[in-house]
N, C-alpha and C positions, 0 to 999 in steps of 0.2 A: 272325644267324649261322644256319649249317645245322644241323638235328635231327644229323646225327652229328655236328660241333664240339661241341656240347653236351655229348654224351655223353661224347666225348675229354675233353673239361677235366674234368666230374666225377669220370671214372673215374683222371683226373690228381691232383684234390684229395684222393680216397680215398687213392690210396698215398702222397700223400705226407702226409694225417695219420697215417696209419697209419705212416712211418717215423718222423716226429718224435715219434711216442707211444712207439715202438722205441726211440729213443736217451735217454731220459728217466729216470733214477732215484731214486728215493725213499731218502732218511736218517733216519733217526729218530736224531737228536743223544745222544749220553750211550749209543745204544742201550739195553738194559735199566732203566740208570740213570739213564737220562732228562736233563731240564736240572735240575740241584740240587747244590747244594753237594759240594766232597770229590772231584771227578769232574774226572780229568787229561785235557781237552781234544784238548792237546797230541797226545795216545796216540792217544788215538782219529780224529784226522785224519791222522796217520801209518796206521791199523791202515786206513781206508777211504777214502783218496786213491788216486786222480783223482780231483778232482771236474769236471764239464764244463758247459756251458751246454745250460741245460734242467736239468738236475738240480732235487730239489728236498728242503729241509732243513725236517724237522719237529721241534720243539719242544714235548717232554711236560714239563711243569713242574704247584708246586701251587698253583690260584686263589688272587691275592690274598698269596702269598708270595714271588714272582719274576716277574719280567718278559725279555721278549728287546729290545734296544737295537739296532738297528744304527748302528754309530758309525763313524768315518775313525778310520786307523793313532792318530791322537794320544789320542783317547778311549779307544779299544783297552789304546793304552798306559798310559796314568793311569786307568783305571778311570771316567772323565769322561761323564757322558751330560750333561752340560748344552746340548751341539748334536749332536742326534739325528739320523740321517739317516731314521731312522723307527722308531717304538715301538711295542709290542703287548703290554696287558696283559691282556685280559680272558680269560675261558673257564680253557681248562687245558690248549689249546694251540695253535700259528702254524706255518703251514706256507707256509715262504719261498723262491721259486722263482731260482736262480741266471741270470739272464736278459742277461748282458756277461760277456767275460773279464774277468780283474781280481780284484785281493782284495777280499774280503769281511770285515767285522767286526762279531760280534757281545757284549754286553759281558748280566750283569742290575745294574741299576742302583740294586735294592735293598741297597748291602751286600756282596752274596756275590761280587764279581767281584772284589774284593780274596784274596777265598777260590779263585780261579782260575776261575769261573767265566764264562767269556771263549773265542770261539770266532775263530780265524782261517781262513777257506776261501780256496784259491785257485782261480777258477771257470775252465776251459781250456777251448779248442776241444773237439769232440768231434772223434777221428781220423780220415781216410777210412778208407772199412771196407779192411781187406785184398786183395790179391784171392785169387781160387780158389786150391787148391796144387793139384799134379798127380798129385796121391795120388788113388787111390780112396776116399777117407772119405767119409761118410755128407755132403750136400751141408747136413743140415737141422743137423748140428753147426756145421758155420762160419756157418751163420745170426745175427746178431745180435736176433733177435727171440726173445722169450720164447715157450715154447710157446703160452700164454695168451695172447700179444697178434699173434702168427702165427693163431689159431684166428681171431681176432678181425677182421684184412686179411683171408683169406679171405673168412669169411661176406661183409662190408659189400663186396668184390669180387663175388662169388657174387652178392648183393641186385641191387647197382649192373646187371651185364651183365643180371639176370632184369629188371628194370625194365626198362632196354634195348629188351631187347626186344619185350616187351609194348608197350612207347610204341610204335617202331616197325611191329608187327602190326596196330595199332589201324585 
């Protein structure tokens, strides 16, 4: 493979990774209340949706008092953790990435599920970017990248371009 092809492949990879990073959101389940009893997670979901593939759910809970169990719909409806998809109870937090479209169900198996400590999420595909408007608005305002991720993408591209120039001048 020619050097120029390798450089283009590398630059494409950097751009692809930067765009993937820009599309994922991180949600703290329950916001400041965290993953605890007596929180209405149905209302929390309604305020935060839509959720997309690639997004992260972060559960914060009291160590030894709660856990996060991913179950199927029947387990969710019955607060039954006897057939878990996954189970996490170590530490004080758990991060879970929504990696496919569809419904995800989580409960606490320590008895708090009956008091509402359960969560149902629908992960959707990330919508395609909207076409540019014909108005003269600021193009940065239409960009889905946050300022921090935009700066990261520009830095990565600049570093890749500098490395490519250095490589070709050797």
